[in-house]
Structures are given as structure tokens and as C-alpha cells.
N, C-alpha and C positions, 0 to 999 in steps of 0.2 A: 146818356153820354157814352158809357162804356158797355157796348152790347155784344156778348160773345157769341150768342147762340141764334139759331132760327127756330121758332116755335110754331108748331103745327096743330095744336088743339087747345081746348080750354084749360085743361089741367097745366099744360105748359104755359100758357099765358099768364095763369095766376102766379106760378113759380117764377116767371120772368118778371112781372110786376114787383113781387117782393125783392128779387135780386136787384132790379134797377133802382128800387127805393133805397136799399141798402148802399148800393154803390154810389149813389148820388150824394150820400153823406160824405164820401171821400172827395167831393168836387170842390166848387169855388168857395164853399163855407169855410174850408180849411186853409189857412195860409200856407202856401207852398212856395219855396224859392225855385226860380227858373233861371239857370245859369249855365249848366253843364252842356258842353258841346260833344266831347269825345273822350277816350281814355282807354287804358289798359293796365293790367298788372303783370309784372315780371317776377320770377322766382329763381333763386340759386341756392346751392347747398352752403352750409357753413363754411366760411373760408378762414377761420381762426386756426391757430398753430395746432390745437387738438380738437379737430372737428367733431361735433355731434351729429350723426347722420339724421336725427330727427329734428334738428334745429335748421329752419329754413329762413333765408333773408329774402325780403320782398322790396319791390320798388313799384308804386303806383303813380302813373302820369295822368293827370286830369288836365283837359283843355277847357277853359271857361270863358263865357262871353263877357267882354269888358263893358258892353252897353248895359248890362245888369248891375244893380247895386248890391247884389248878394255876393259875399265871399264865402270861401270855403277853407278856413283856417285849420280845421281838424276833420278827420274822416273816421267813420265807424267801419271796422273790417270784421267780416264773419269768417272764421278759420275752418268751418267745414267739419269740426269736431265737437259741435255743441257749444263752443265758446265764441266770444266777440271782444273787441276792444272798446265796448260801449261805455265801460267804466270811466276810463282816462281819455279814450280817443287816441287817435294816431295824429300828431301835429305835423303840419306842413313844414317841409325842410326848406323849400324855396318856391318863389313865385316871380316869373318875369314874362314881360311882353314879347311875343314872338316877332322878330324882325321882319319888317315888310307887311305885318298883320297887326296893325295897332288895335284891332277889334277883339284880339284873342290873347289870353294868358296861358302859359304852361305852369302847372303846379306839381311839385314833386313831394312824395310822401315815402319816407323809408322806415320800414318797421321790420321786425322778426317774430317768429313764433316757434316754440318748441312743442312738438306734438307728443302725446303721452303714449303713442302706439304706432306700429306700422299701418299701411293702408292707403287708400286714396281719399284725398281731401280736396274739397272745392272752395278756395279761398275766394271771397267776393265782396263787392261793395255795391251798396244801394245809395244812389245820390237823390236828393230832393231838390229840384226836379230838372228835366231837361230844358234847354233854352227855347224860348218861344218861337213859333213860325216854321217848324220843320214841316215840309209839305207831304212827305210820304207816310205820315201816320196822323191819327186824330188827337188834337189838342196836346201838342208835345209838351207844353209847359205844365200840364196837369198829369204827366206820366213820369214815373220815376226812371232813373238811369241805372242800368245794371251791366257790370263786367265781372269777369272772374277769371281765375287761373286754376287748373286742377293739377295736383301734385301727387305723385305716387311715392311713398317711403317703403322701400323694400330692400333688405340687405343685398339681395341679388343684383340690384341696379347700381350699387356703389353710391358715390357722392354724385348725384345726378344734377346737371343744370337744365333748366327749363328753356323754352324758346325765347328769344329776345327780339322784339320787333323795333328796329333801328330807325325806321323812317317815321316821321311825324304823323299823328293820326288825324290831321285836319289838311284840307287841301282845297284849291281854288279851281274852278272851271268856267267855261264860257258856253253860252247857248251856240248851237250848231257848229260846235268844235269837239273833235274826240277828246274824252278826258281819260287820263291814265293815272294810275296809282299802284304802288307796290309797297307792302309792309316792310320789305328788306328784313325778313326774319332770318335768325341765326341761331344755331344750337352748338354750344361749345363742345359738347360730347360727339358731335357727328351723328346724332340721331336723325332719322328721316322725318322731314317735315312735310305735311300736306295741307291744303286750304280749300275751304269751302264757305260760301255765303250762307248765313243764317238769318233768321228775323231779329231785328232789334228786340231787346228784352226789358221788361219792367217787372217789379213786384207789386202788384195791384194795391195790396193793403197797406203799402209803405212800410218803412222800418218800425213804425209803432207796433205793428202786429208781428214783428219778427224778433225784435230784441227780446231776450229772456233773462232770467235771473243769472247772476246776482245783481244785475243792473237795476238801478232804482226805477221801480214802476214797470219793469219789463214783464210782459206777460207771454211772450212767444218762446221759441225753442232755439233761437240763434241759428235757424237753418232756413235761409231764404228759398222760396219756392217761385222762381221765375217763370213768366209766361211771355208770349209775344205782345209786343206793343199793339195797342188797339188800332185795327184797321192798318196795320203795317203792310206796305207794298215795296217792291223794288223801285227804284227811281224811274225805270223806263216802262213801268206799268202803265197801259192805257188810261187807267182811272187817274193815275198821278199826272202823267204826260200825255194827254189825248193828241193823236195825230203825230207823235213824234217819229221822226224818220232818221235814218242813218245818213252820214255824209261820206263821200268818197274816202277811202282809207287804204294804204298799202300795207299797213302793219298786220298784226296777228290779233284777232281774225280779220282779215281783209274784207273790204265791202266795196262794192261799186256805187252805193248810195241809193237812197229812195226806198229802202226797205224798212220794216218796222224796227224802232229803236232797240239796241241790246245793252244789257248790263251783265257782264260775264267775269268770272275769276278763274284763272288758270290753276287747276288743283296741284300742279307740280312747282310752279314759280311763284304763285301769289298774285300775278299780274292782273289787275282789274283793268277792264276796258269798257268804257261807257260811250257807245256811239248812238246817238249824241244828245246832250242835254237840249231840252226845248224850252223850258220855263225857268225864270229867274227865282231864286230862293235858296232855302236851306234844305239839304237831304241827308238823312242818316243812314248808314248801312253797317251791318255787323258781320264780322267773320269769325269763323273758328280756325285756329291753327292747331293742328293735331301733331303730337310728337310721339313717334313709334321707335322702339328699340329693336334692332336686328338681333334675334336670338341664333344660337349655334346651330340649331336645326334648320334654319334658312327662313323661319317664320318671323312675323313681326308682333310685337306687344304694344298696345297703346298705353302709354305711361304719362302723358300730359296734354293738356288742352288749355289754350288761351283764347278767350273771347274779347276781341277788340270791337269797340263800337267807335266809328270814325264819322266825322262830318265833312260834306262837300258843299262848298259854297259856290253856287252858279250865279254868274252875272251876265248882263248883255253889254258887250263891249265890242268896238271896232278893232281892238287889238287882236292880233293873230299870234297863235302860240309858236314858240321857236321849235326848231327841228334839230335833234341830237344825233350824233354819229359816234358809235362806240366800236372797239375792235370786235372781230369774230371770235366766238367761243374758242377756248384754247385749252390744250392739255399739256402739262409741263412735268418733268421729272423733279422730284423733291431735291432741293438744293439750288435749283435755277432761279433766277430773278425774272418775275413777271413785269413787263413794262408795257403799258398801253396808252394811246393817245386819244383823248375824247375831244370832239369838237362840236360846235352848235352855231347855227345861224338863226337870226330872228325873222319871224314871218314878216312880210311886207306887203303893203297895199297903199292906195292913195290916202286912206284914213289911218294907216298904222305904219309909221315910219320905223326903220330898224332901231333897236336900242342895244344898251349894253346887257350882257347875259351873265348870270351867276351860275357856276357849275357846282353841283354837290354830289358826294358819293356816300352811299350808306351800305354798310357791311359789318358783319361781326368780326372781320379780319382787319378792321381799321380801328385802331392800330393793331398790330405793327405796320400794316400796310399804310401808304400815304397817297393822298391825292392833293395836288397842288395846281391851282389855276394860274396860268401865265398870261392869259390874254382875255379880256372881256368883250372886245369888239365894240362897235361893228366894224368890219362885217362879220368877223368870226371870233367866237370864243374858243379858247384852247386850254386844256388841263392835262396833266400827265399822273398817270397811276403807277405806283411801283410797290412791289411786294417781293421780299426775299423769302422764298419758301424753304422749308426744312422737313426733316422726316416726320415730325409730329403732325404735319399737314396732310399727309397721305390719306385719302378717304375714297370710298366708292362713289359717293354723291359729290357732284360739283359744289364749289363755293359760288354764291351769288354776290355781285356787286351791283347795286342799283345806281345808275347815274342819272341825275336830273338836271335839266337845263331851265332856268327861270329868268324871263325877260324883266324889263323895268320900264314900263310905260310911262310917259311923261304925265304928271298929275295923277299918279296911281291913287286909287281910293277904293271904297267897298264896291263902287259901280264900275271902276275901271281897274280891276286888280291885275297883278302879274300872272302871266300864264306859264304853264310848264310843258315839257316834253320828257319823257324818261324811258330808258331802256335798261335791260338786264344783261350783264356780262356773266357767263359761267365759266369758271376756272376749275378744271379737274387736275388734281396732283397725284401723281402715280409714283410708286417706288422705283428707284434705280435698278437697273438689272444687276444680278450678282455678277462677280467679275472672276476671270481666270478659271473657269470650269476645266478640269483635266480627267482624262479616263485612262486607266492603266490596266491591261488585262493581267489576270492571275490564273494561269493554267492549272486544272485539277490534277491531283495526284494523291496516292495512298487513301482512296476513299473520299477525298474532298472534291466537290464538283467545280467546274470552271466558274470564275467569278471575275467581276471587274470592280476596281477600287477608284472612287471618284473623289476629287479634292477640289476645293474652291477658296477664295480669299474669305476672310472674316466679313460678314455683311456690314455695309456702312451705317444701315439704319437699326439701331440697337432696340428701338421700340417695336420692331417687327416681332411676330410670335413663332413663326415656323417656316421651314423651307421645304418646298415640295419637289420631288425628284421624279422625272419623267423619263421613259425610254421608248425608242422604237428601232426597228431593224432598218438599216440604210438611212442616209440623209433625208431630210423632210423638205428642205427648200423653204420652209417658213421663215418669214422675215417679219417681225412685229412692227406695226406702225407705231406713231408716237403716243397713242393712247391705247394700244393693244396690251392689256395686262394679262397674265396668266398664260395658259396654253390652250388654244381651242382644240375641240375634238377633230376638226378638219385637218389639223396638222398631222394626225396619225399616231400621236404619242399616247402611251398608257402610263398612269401614275404607279410608281412601284414603291415609294416610300415617302415619309415625312419625318423631319427631325426638327428639334428645337432651334431656334436662332442662336448663333454663337457656335453651333456645330459646323465643322468644315470638312467632314469626310463621311462617306457612305460606302459600304460594301454591298454590291448588287451580286447576290448569290442565285438569282433566278428562282424566286418564290411563287409557287401557284396559288390559285384562289383560295385554297384550304389552308395555306400557310406552311405547306411542305416545301422544303428546299429541293429543287430539281436540278439547279445548275444552269449555266448558259450554253447554247450550242456552239460547238467549234465551226469555223468557216464563217460566221456571221459577222457583219459589220454593224456593231451596236452603237446608237447615237443617244446623247443625253442632253437635256436642258433642265434647269431649275429655276424656281422663282419663289418669291417671298410673300407671305400673307401677313396682314396687319390686323391688330386687335378690334374686336368689337367695342363700341357700336358703330364707330366711323368705318371699321373694315378697311377695304381697299387691298391692292395687290401690286406687286412689282411687275416691270417688264421682264420677260423671260431672259435668261442668259443666252449667250452665244452657245452654238451647238458643238459638243465635244464627241468625237466618234473614236472607236477603236475596234480592232479584229480580234476575235479569239483564234489563235493558231489551230490548224487542222481543219477537218470538215466533219460535220455531223451527218447522220443518216437523214436524207431528204426524199420524201416521196415525189416521184416522177410520172407515176401513171396511175390513173384510176379509169380504166377502159372498159366500157360495157361490151362484153364479148357476145352475150346472149341476151335477148329481149324475151322474157317469159314471165308469167305471173307467179310460178312456183319453182320453176328450174332455171331462173336467169343466173348469169354469171357475171362477174367483174374481176378482171385482173388488175392487181395492185403491185406496183414496183417501186424500188427505191434505191438510193446509192449506198454503197458500203461506206461506213464511217471510216475516218482516218485520224490518228492521233497527231499531235503537233510535230513529232519528230519522224513519224512514219513507223515508229516501234510498235509491237503488239500492245494491246490495252492490258492494264492490270485487271485483276479480278476475273470473274466468269462472265462473259458477255452472252447477250441474247436479244432476240427481237420479240416485242409483244405488238401485234396488230390489233386494233380496236375498231369497231364500226357503229355508227348511229344513223338513224333515219333523218332526212331532211337536209336543207342547204346550209343552215348555221345552227346545229344543235347545241344544247347546253353540254358543258363538260361532263355533268353527271349522266348525260344519256348514252355515253359510249360503253360497250361492252366487249371484252376481248373476244376475238375471232381465232387466233392462232398464236402459238409461241414457238420461235424457231431458234435453235441453239447454235447453228452454224452460220458464221458471218458471211459465208459465200451464198447463202441463200437470200436473194434480194428480190424475188417476186413471189406471189401467192395468188391463186385464183380462188375468190370467194363464190361459193354455189349455193343453189337453193334459195335464190332471191326472187323478190317481186320487182324485177327491173322495169316492167311495163309501166307500172303504177307509181313507183317510188324512186326518189333520189337518195343516194347514200353518201355519207362523209366518213373518211377514214383518218385515224390517228396512229402514228408509229412511236413506240417507245423503244429507245436503246437502253438496255438495262445492264448494269454490272453489279454482281454480288461478290461479297468477300467473306472469308471465314470469320467466325466469331472473334471479335477483338481487333480484327484487322481493318476495319472501316465500315462505315454505313453504305447501304445499298445507293448506288447512283442511277438515276433515271434521267435520260435526256429525251425530251419529247419533240418530235418534229411538227411543224405547222401542219394543221390539218388540210385535207385536200377532198373536195367532192367529186362526184361523178358529173357529167354533162347532162342536163335534163332538157329535152326538146318538146316543144308544143307546136301544133299546126292547125291553123283556122283559115277557112276560106274567107276572101275579102268580100265586101259588101256587094259587089255586082257578080260574084261567082265566076270571075274570070281569072283568078289567081289564088294561090294559097300562100299565107304568110306564116313564115317559121320564126320562132323565138327560142333562144336557148339561154340557159343560166348555169353558173358554176361559182364555186367559191375556192380558189386554188392559190398556193403560194408562188407559183411561177407565172410568167407574163405571156399571155395569149394574144396581146394586141399587136406585137411587132411583125408576126407572120399570119398569112390569111388562113381563115377557117374554110374548110372544103364542104360543100353540101352535096349530098348523095341522094338520088331518087331511084326507086326500083323500077326496072322494066321487065320484059319478059325473060331476060337472060340474067337478071340479078341487079345488084345496085351499081349505079355509074355516077360519076361526078358531073354535076350540072352547073356548078358556079363556085364562086368564092365570095367571101364577105370578111370585112375586118371587124373583129370582136372588140368589145371594150373589157375593162377589168372585171366585169361581172357577167358578161354575156354578149348577145348579139342578135341580129335580125337579118332575114333575107326573104325577098318576095319571089316566088316562083311564078312568073307571068308568062310561061311558055305558051305560044298560041295553039299548040296542039292539045292542050289540056281539054278534056271534055267534060262537060257539066254532068253530074250525077255519078261520075266514076270516082273510085277511092285511090289515092296516091299515098305511098309510104316513103318516108325519108329517114335519114340519120345525118349528123353532122360530125366532122372531125377536126377538133382544134389542133393548133400547132403551136406549142409553147417553148419557152426557154428560161433559164435561170441566169441573171445578170452576174457577170464575172466568172461563169463556168462555161468555157468553150464546149467541152464534151456533153453539155446539157443543153444543146441549142435546137433540138427538134423532138419535142416531147409530144407525141400524138396520142390523142384520146377521143374515142368515139362516144357519141350519145346513144341513148336507147333508140330503137326504131319506133317512129310515130307515124300513124296513118290518119287521113282525113278525107271526107267525101266532098268533092267540089259541088257544093249546093249553095243556094241563095241564103242569105242571113235570115233569122227569125224576124217577123214583124215587130215593129215598135209598139209596146203597150200604150194604151191612152188611159190615164189614171184619173180616178175621181175620189175625193175624200169625203166621207159622210160627215158632214160638220156637226159639231155639238149644238144642241139646242139650248142657248144660254137662258132664254126666257123660261123654259120648262124647269131648269135647274134653280133659278132664282125664285121661283114660286113654290118650291118644295118646303114642307114644314121645317125641314132641317137639312142642310148639305154643306159640305160633306161630313159624314160621320168620321169617327176616329179611324176606322179601317176602310173607308170608302176611297176608291181610286177611279181615275177616267179610264175609259177605254176607246181608242180610235179604231174606226173601221174603214178599210180600203176596199175599193172595187176598181176593175179595169177590164178593158176589152182589147182584143187583138186589133191593132190598127192596120193600116193599108201601105205604110211607109216602111222602108223605100220601095220604089216600084218593083214588082216581081218578087217581093219578100215571101218567106216561108211561113205560112199561117199555123202550121202543125208545131205546137210548142210542147217541149217536155217538161219545163218547170219555170217558175219565175223567181227572181232574186229581189228582195225588198230591202230598201235603205231608208234610214231616218236620221234627221238632225233636229234638235230642239229649237233652233233659231232660224231666221230667214237666210242666213248666210253662213258659211263655213263648210266643212268637210262633212260628207254623209258617212254614217256607220252602218255597217251590214247587220240587219235584223234577223234574216233567216230566208229560207227557200220553201216554196209551196208549189204543188201542181195545180191548185185551184185559181180561178181568177178573182181572188179576194184575199184579205188577210186581216186578222184582228191583233191589234197591238194593245194588250191589257196592262193593268197595275201601274198606271201613270200618275204621278203627282200633279202634272200639268197636261192640260189637253192640247196646248199650243205645239206646233211643230211642222215639219215639211217632210214629204215622203217622194220617193222616186222608185220606179220599178224596171227590171230588165228581164226580157224573155231569154230562155236557154233552149237552143235546139238539141235534138238527141245526139248531134254530133259534138256537142259542147260550145258551138258558136253562139255568141251573146248579140243581142239586138242593141241598138242605140238606147240610150236611157230615155225612159218616157218623160213626159211633161212632169215638172215638179208642183206638187199639190201642197198647199199650205194652209193652216188655219191659225188664227191668234187665239189666245186665251180669253175666256169671258171677262167681263167687267161688272161684277155685282157685289155688294156688301150690304148686309142688313144686321142691325143690333136690335136686341129686344127691348121692351119698355120696362120689364120688371124682372127681378130674379130674387131668389129666397135662400140666402146663406145661412140655413138653419142646421146644416149637417146631416140632413136626411138623404143625401146622395142624389137628390133630384133638383136640378135647376140651382145648384149652389154656387156657381160661379157665372160671372158676366162674360159672355163670349159671343162671337157671331153666331147667329142662327142659319145664315146663308152667306158664303162668300166664294168667289172664284179665287184662283191661286194668287197669293200675295207674296211679296218679298220681305215686306217690313211693315209693321204698325207701330206708331208712337201713340199711346193713349194716355189721356189726362182725364181725372174726374175732379169736379169742384162741388163744394157744398154751396147752399144758397147764399152765402155771403161771398162767393167768389174765391174762397180759399181752396187751394189745391190739397186734396186728400189722398190722391194716389196717382202715380204715373209708372209706366213701364214701357219697354219696347220689346216686341216679340217678333220673330222671323219665321220664314217657311220651315225652318228647322224645329220649331216648337210644336209639339204635338197638339197643343190648345192655344189658339191665339187670344191675346189680351188676358184671359184667365184671372180677373179680378174677383176675390171673394170677399169683397167688402172690407178688406184690410185697410188700416190707416186711421189717423185722427186729425181733427181740424188743426191746420197750420203746419203740417208736416206730411211728407210723402211716406205713406204706409209701407211696411214690408210684407204685408199680406199674410203675416203669421202670428204676430204677438199682439196686435191691436185690431179693433173693429169699429167701423163707423156705425152710428145709430141708424135705424130705419128712417126712411124718408126719401125725397126726391133729390137726385144729384144730377148734375150737368156734365156732359162729356165733349171732349174734343178728340177725335181719332184721325190721325194723319196716316193715310194708307198708300203704300207703294205697291201697285199691282205688278204681277209677273207677266205681264203682256210684252209684245215685242218693243213697245214704245216706252216701257217702265213708267206708265201713267200714274200720276199722283193726285189723290183727291182727298178732300177734307170732310169728314162727317161730324155734325154738330147735333146734339140732341139731349134728351133727358132720360134717366132711368129711375125707377122706384126700387129702393131696397126694402124688402118686407122680411121681418124677422119673425 
């Protein structure tokens, strides 16, 4: 009756016969109740006046079948710490028939438990048994019912609340109509919730083999070991619903109809969609709701799990389900009232007249939020949702409200049940923007640098944790939308400080990355915004404040020229010029002034990369020619510090740093048809090169002459020299001269800067390579005695030939550039360069991936990218039939002897009585997969270190998720002999 494994030889058949003989003793000979339809367990912290963080309150909800004569007045709860309520039981608090469902009662059990230590505990219930007739498992009335909730007690988590599933765990569906269900889960702390379907679970030996001392007659350990229900399958599985097809549906996921039936759960909202039931009957499905706490470092910690087992009752009816309409998802500022109108109309056909509709709303925010139905229809039902938000509701994740419309067919019965439609409304609550931000300049004097003082009103949400201060030069034009919290990087601001909530002032003294006060530059228009952060775990942010700007009087030293005067590899020259600084009053500066000019290589070098070039002590010296440079091959960036020193005791050194400015870097490459040369240039400068044209120069027999102009962008530009007089095979040399200006400074309106000279030969582009990937021989690897070893890795080998495209392309190739990505889609990463028509990519954990190649001509011209060559990871997994955990270092642990790359393995081992003795989950990060050393004892999950199972035959179940492109999942069942 309960057959878990596939047996392949006589030894296994003998073990199977014994196993089935024992399991048969759990069957019809033992009287088992059969009445439980669905249920879940909820947890919350101690809510008394002096809460004990290790005291947890629980609420268990069971849905029972009223057609069964069996009742459930008490329940045995296992607390996950080796204790249970078996001695006295947990008494039922209430029982009532569900309105509109006379065949089902809801049973409530309230209980509490004080744990003796911190840790993770799985609180569970085993019910004897499920109600009869569930179609997607074998002999449901002879299988126990298992639900649990896992709680984590940790001082770092505070008084944590578990996830609460507010929607009932039993629902009605109709054949050939889409079925929808949402558990309407809610977490009072704002922890992140995610959802996934799991197999319905049972404890095969029943509670008789689980209950332990001090309970009378208890021989177990009070630690249930659940396994999947026998022959469990999802309701849409072809074995359960042969030939089931989808019906047209415009919801999510949409479907045109006529495809294989689906049963899916949205991992973010919990919405279940079954398109579409095909057979009348009972179906059970289980879901895992996972609670994760956001940590300060941006990661998430799994702190809770709720396993709900729900029942879906499918009928064949002419009734058509209603259609509900809800508001669009919304974002509101804390303090605003959210109001939404929900309507629904009933489905109508010749055999299904419209009926009155009942509307329901499920959410953790009800109350204080309210939902009141004002019309039942027909033709239309209507209800109004209202929620007055406040600062405590600010959260990063949206709140979910599940609205359900249920019709009332005439003569409603188990064969003509009410049907429903439901949708989820997502409401995001953000913090209000800080008010009245003001910026006041404070000119520097007596050794104190220039600064700006910010002030703002006391923030209206006292539960916020901190205020972030951002600054940029000149206004941004950033206008936050209704749900745009914080300040995006695209607005151009940089965070300069963070202060606790309640603070209403901040002094910006211009601190650099090392924490050194450098002051603010004169003559700059500094603009500020601030926003508030809210505490974890809900987190959340406010909308940014309005922008506040102010000028520092005077003018700083500003770089105006980085001009490549000479292009050479060792004797190149760049002239750098700047403006003379000016005090707020025009009076001489106090202290001893000087300029320090520094240089670094590259377009955007790190601050630590700059090295001093020269120090000038006369303020009238505002230009310097930097010599002995490789201007032909390198781009340079300059930084200017205006430094004032003071005698001892008269003030600290003041350093004002100008924005950095780079040289203009030019590149020239012939086009694909060798009829033109494409020029590209880049720079990173504080002035604006976009308002005035860049001039392009080309050398002829008499020197460089202008040949055209182009409009540059903020970072560079492009120009195509398609002069018809260009001759194929000849070399042409160019430079460009940008023309910039500083906004607000009329005398700085024509800043001319030349690039280095760049030459290119007008030749055809290199031919595009044709790539071949030498595929991995999966069969050969799977037949090795052992693969992979602990240090074995994959090696991929590439080969290519020079193709013939485009027409007339250059076949003489100088080198090749090789690119790789581990998945079929996404961006390629550069691997390296080679002069050979082949490449070896070694030391890989996975063999799967995709490659592409580019050819490089001696001129530097690049070919088109080759074809993309991909291969998937192999799929093989073999486990041995014997291992010897005797400590001799040989074959001491049970692990795969051959396997292709995997992402995850969930492994379970059972003794001959079907009792689980070991389980673990290993991932690709583990050096040895599974790694069972025969740890564990009958009736409990072994920890692999303190206990050992005896020698003999054990049966295993390995659920393997491979690391191939499709994330293939396969289940392996078999036996292994432990020899000691």
C-alpha cells in the first residue's frame, strides 16, 4: 500500500518485502480516524505586560469534515524541543460550521509554550487522519495529517511575530473554470514573506511512534519526522487529471486555452492559480510560507516557516464564477487615508442566472482598516475599503489585501457550490518628505574652511531612525514621483552625512573620503536634499525633501584646460591651466597660499592614484606644462589643490580641491566597408562641452586642417570621416578640439582642449570568426569510477576558423578576444586574448556556458562577434550501494560516486521500518555532497556526529536539483548497505 522505492535486484526485493510487510501493519487493521481537511499553526510572541522572549503563544486552526463521525476535541502538539502536550493535550477553544459550507467545521486551539533556550524550533501537529477521498494522493484516510510552524528565538530578533495566514484554508472550485486562492499572509513586524508549494506531508508511523516520555506508553522522542504523502502529486498532474487543459484566462498567468493544465503559486504574492480543474473531487495542496528578516548589511535571514495544508473541493456545476474588479496598486504617504472601491458581477449563462454576491477582504491590516459591503447585486456588488495610515505603517514591502467575491447559486449544495473570484491589492506606505530644508553659507576665516549649515523642521515620524543628507553642485531637476523614496544615483547627489532622527541641523564642512575636512569651494552653487530611513525589519524610506541651494561667495580655482600639446610615447606634453581663486570680498587670502597640481592615469582614477606634479607659490601662475608623458597611449586626469598654511597656533591648513579634469582621448577605426574612418573621443571634465561644437582635424601634406564639427555629449563624442577622396590602404591622422564653458561664468565660455593625435589605416575589417565548442562527453564522465574528485574541475575547449564575412574582409588576424557567460542569456565577460585559433578555459565548477570570439586586426580594428556557442551541464547522478563507516578513511561516508554539477540535494535515509534516520540538504557550495557517515538513530534525524545507525540495509530518497540551464529536478530512490 505504501511503496516508497523502486527495487532493482533480489537483495532490494527482499528488503522491500520486509518493509511492505511492516508497513502493512499500519494499515486497515488499525482503527484510524479520517476527518481532517486542512489547517495551519500561527505563532506570536508573549503579549503580556512583562513579556518573556522565550514564551510563545500559538493558534492552530483545523478544518474538519462534518460528514465524518470523528471529532477532534483535543490535539497533541510537538514543540520541537523534545517535549509535547501529549500528557494533557491541548483542548479545543471553539468549533463552528463555516457559513455556506455545511460540510466543514473550523476548530480553534489556543496554547502556549515556554522554551528553555534560544534556537530554532519546529512546532507541529500530527492528525489521525486525513478525510477520505483526496484524489491527488493514495488512500488519504490512511495517511496522517501534518502541519507545522518554525519559530526562531534569538535576542537579536527581539519580540518577533510569525506569519499569519488570514484567508481560510479550504476553498471551492468548479471543473473547467480557473480556480484562485491566496492565503493572505501578513507579518506584523514587516518581515519579508515568500511562498512556495511543497508536497503534503505525513508521519508514516503515526503519533504512536513519535510520542515520547514522560507521556504514558510513549516510546518515541517527541520529534516528528515528516515525509511526503504517499503518491502525492499536484492537482494538475496528468496522472491525477489526465487530459486536463487550460481555459482562456486574462489574469496572471494569462492563457489562450487548450494547453496542459497548470497549478502555480506566485512566490511574491502567494497567489495560487489552477487553470483548470478537470475532475470532481477533493484535492489537498501544501504551501511553505517563509519569513525572512532584513539585516542591516542588506542580507536576509530565514527566521520562520509556516506549513499550511489546504483542501480544494471541486464540483461539476453550471454555475459560472463571478468577476471581481479592484483598484490599481497604490503608493501613499503615511498619514493619508487609503480608500478603494471593489465591485463584482456574477457570471451569467442560460443555465447560470446572476445571483447576489458576497464580498470579503483578508489582510493583516484589517482592523484597523475596514471593508464594508454596500451592494450585493445583481447586477453589481460593491464594497468600500478604508485605511487611515500612519507613520508606523511605513515599510519597504507593500501591504496585501486579498479581495474575494463569492456568488450564491440557487439550491447551493456540495454539487452546486458557491464559486469565487479574488484579486490582490498591494498598498505601499512611504514616509512623508522632510519639510523646510534651508541652506546657509558660512564663509571661511582664520583657518576655518568654507561651510554650509543646513536646518529643517523636526521630522513628523518619530519612529524613523535616521536622516540622510545629500549634496550636489548645481540644481538637479530631480522630482520624486509618488512612490520614489530616497535619492537615486541618477539624480547626481552624493551622500555626505547621516544624523539621528530628532536632529534638525547639519554643518557641511566638505569632508573627503578619508574623513579629512577640506572645506567647500567658493563660487559653487551647492544643492541639498534629505530623506528619512525607517527601522528594520519593515525598513522603508521617506520621499526626499525639496531641494535647498546656496552659493559660497567668491570663486575657487577651477581647471579650464587639459590640452595635449605634443603626442609622443615618452616626450609627450599636456598644458594644464586654471582660474585664479578670489575671496568673498576680493581681499587677499589669509595664510600662505600655493597651488598643488596632481596627476593620475586614466579617465576616472581613484583618489589614491593621484601623485603631485608641481607646487606653485605664486597665485599669478595659473598654467603649467606637464612633460615627459606617454600621450600617445595614455589618458591623464589632473587635480588642483589650492592650499593655505598658517603659523603654529593660527589655524589648520586649508585645502580647497577643484573638480578633476581629464585629457581628451581619441580613437580611430575604419568602418566595415573600408570607406570611412570612425572617430570616437572621451573625457571627464567639470565644464560643459555640449553647448559648442567640437572641431575635427585631419592631417594633409601641409599639416592638420579642420574637416568638420560634431556635437559632443557630457562624456565624449563621435564623428565619421566619409570623405570620398579617402584611399583604401592609406594611413590618416586626426585630433579633435573640444570647446567648453562653465555655466555662470561669461569669461569662461571658450575652453579649447585638444586630444592626442591618432592615426588609422583605411583597411577592411577583420573577418568574423566561426566558433566551435568541443562539447563535454557526459557519457564518458558518468562511467568513470568516480567523478568529480574533491579537486577535479571542468575544462572547456574552444576552436574557431577565420570566416569569410563580411565580403572582402581582412583574413590576416593579429589576435582574438574570447568572451564567456555561464548562462544562455545575459552579458558576456571578457576572458582573455590569444593569437591562436583556439582557447582553453580551465578550472570550472560547471561545464555549461556560452562563448563568443572577436578577431582583432593589427590596426586594432575589431570584427563582428562570432556565433555564440553554448553547451549545457551534464545530467547524471549515481549513488553507491554500500559504504563502510568504520573510521579507516576509506569509503567512510555515503556520497555520489558520479555526479554532474548540482545546485541542491535533499537527502533522506529510512530504516527497514520506514522510519527516517537521517536527512540533510547540501548545495554546490559543500565540498562533499550528502556526506552521510551513518549518523542517526531510529525515530529521529541523526546529526551525523553523536549517534550511529547499526549495520544493515537502508533505503534512501534523494531529491536532486541539477545546475543545468533548465534547473532540472529528479528524484532518486534506492538502497544502500551500511557495513561496519
